[in-house]
N, C-alpha and C positions, 0 to 999 in steps of 0.2 A: 183299497181303492173305493171311492164312494159312488153310489148308484142312486138315481132317482127312480122310485117306484110309483108309477101313476096307476091308481086304482080306478078302473073303468067299470062303472055299473051299467046295467041294462034295464031300462024302465019297463020292458015287456016280460022280464024274468020274474019267477015266483021265488021270493026270498024267505018264505015262511019257514023252510027247513034248513036255512043256512046257519051254521054254527056261529056263536058270538065271536067278535073280533078280539075282545079283550085278552084271551089267553095267548093269541099270536103276538099281540103287542107286548105283553108282559114277558113272554119267553125270550123274544128277540132283544128286548130292552135289557134284560138281566145279563144276556150274553154279549152285550155291546155291539150287536149287529144293527139294530134299529136306533138311529141317533135321535130322530124326531120326526114328527109328521102330524097331520090333522085331517079331519073330515071336512069336506066342502059343502056349502049350501047347494040346493038343487039348481039345475040350469035355468029354471024360470026366474031366478033371482040374479042371473048374470047380466052384465052390460058389456056389449061389444063396442070398442072404440076404434075408429079409423080417422085419419087426417088426409084430406084430399084438397089440393090447391090451397093449403093453409086453413081450411075449414074443418073443425072437429065434428065428425059424424058419429052420433051415438045411437045404438040400437039396443033395445031391451031384448034380453035372451042370449043364447049361446051363439058362437060363430057359425055353426052349421046345424041344420036340422038332422038329427040322427037319434036312433034309439039308445045308442051307447053314449055315455058322458063320463067325464072325470069326476069321480065322487070323493076323491081324497088323494093324499100323497104321503109317501114315507121316504126318508133318506136313510139308506143302508150303507154300512161299511163292511165290505167283504173282500176276501183275498182274490176272488176271481168272479168272472161273469157267471160261471156255472153255479157258484155258491149263491149269488144273488137270485138267479133263476129258481133255485131250489127253495129259497126263502119266499119268493113270490108265489110259487106253486102251493105253499102251505097256507096262504092267505085265504080266508073263507070266501071272499068275493070272487076268487078265481073259479069257484064252482058254478057261478051264475053269470059272471061277466068276463073281464079280461084284465090282465096285468101287463103294463108296458114297463120294461126294465131298460133304463138308459144310463150309460156311464156319464159322470160329470166331465165337462170339458177339461183337458189337462191344464194344470196351472202354469206350466212352462217355467219361466224365470221368476214368477211371483213368489213372495214369501209365504210360507205356510202360516196359518192364523196364530199359532202360539209364538212363533218368531216375531210376527208383526206386533203382537201385544207386548212382548218383552222389550222390543225396540221402542215402543211408545212409552213404556215405563222409564226406560233409560233417558229418553228425550225429556221427560218431565223432570227427572233428577238434574239434568244439565241446565235446563231452563231455570229451575229454582236457584241453582248455584249462581247463575248469572243475574238473578233478580229480574228476569225478563218476563213481564206480565203477559204480554201478547203471545209470546212463545209458549208459556205455560198454558194459556187458554186455548191455544191451537190444538192441544191434546184432547180437548173436550168437545162434545156435540153442542149445538146451539140450545137444545132442550134438556141439557144435563140437569140432574138433581143431585145435590151434595148435602149430606147430613152429617153433622158433627156436634157432639154435646147436645145442647138444647136448641141448636140453630138449624134451619133448613134453607138452602139456597136453590131456588128453582129457576132455571134459565141461565144463560151465559152472562147476562148483564148483572144479575144478582150475585153470581159467583165472582165476577170481576171485582166487585166492591169488596168482597171478603178477602180476596187475594191482595188487593191494594192495601187494605187495612193491616194485614199481616206484615207486609213489607214496610209499611210506615212505622210499625211498632218494633222493627228490628233494623240493624245496620250490618253492613258487610255481607259476605256471601251466606246463603242459606244452604247448609249441608243436609242433603236428603240421602240417608244411607239405608238401603234395603237390606234388612237382616235375613229375611226369608220371603220367598215369592213362589206361590204355586199357581199354575194357570190351567184352566180347563176351557178348551176352545173347539168350535166347529167352523163351518164356512162363514157364518154370518154373525154369530154372537160368541162372547167369551166371558168368563168369570175368573177373577183372581182373588186370592187371600194373601195378605202380606203383613209382616211386621216391619215398620219403618221408623228409624230414628231421625228426628229433626233437630238440628243444632243451629244456633244463631246467637247473636248478641242483641239483647233487648235495647230499646232506645235509652233506658236508664243505665246501661252498662252492665247489667246482670246477665248471666248466661241463660240461654234457653236450651234445654236438653230434654226432649220428650220422646217417649217410645209409643207408637200408635199401632193399633190394629186397623187395617184398611181392607175393606171388601169393595171390589170394583167390578162394575159391569161394563162391557164394551160392545160396540156394534160396528159392523163393516158398513161404511157409508158409500161404498162403491169404489172410490179412488183412495180411500184411507180408512183406517180404524180410528175410533174415537171413544172416549169415556162418556157413557150415558148415565151412569149411576155410581155414586161413591158414598160409602158409609165409614166414618172415621170415629174410632173410640180410643180415648187416652188410657194407657195402662196405668194402674194405680201404683203407688210406692211399694206396696206389699207384693206385687207381681214381679217375678223375675223375667226380664225381657228375653233371656236366653232359653227359658223353659216354657213360656206361655204359648 
């Protein structure tokens, strides 16, 4: 189960004797307990936003005046709340501040991130077979960056032109066969490595049969996952697609 660890500092505490945080981060990271996290800027740099009667009210500074403030956060994956509490107790800031450990809200019937990413890849395969440009592009974020060969496509409009060019240069269904796919995912981002065989018939009647290495970055946009980065490399004739 995943837990949010809110690292609460105390601006009146003396941190001169506090041990460094790096060993805690390294140890929990190597053991797969700490998934990610980051330090936050001081409360003086915060902006508090409220909306009242349709008007946006902006206040510089934190929500409440207090000597304690959230100095950073970490996402932990532990077997139990007790394990998460033990990890929090080892954090150096716990000696001068406070650590709030809070479970993530249960996902219920939602797909886990890896399943969502694999479903998105399957959707891309089906959309390519149907030669449906908009269905293919629906798998990507609006600010996607796609790199292939010596070309870079930044933004969905630029990539739309590339997809349309590919379909213009071929006829019939485009077969996208995923030979291998590994996925690494957490709640908000994911990365996959794949070998993909693309088959089609070129406009001049000759066959297209390429094996590609594809590295893909994904982001959870809230209601759906989308591809935000894609790097495609063509395997050379000397490389065995079954062994690369």
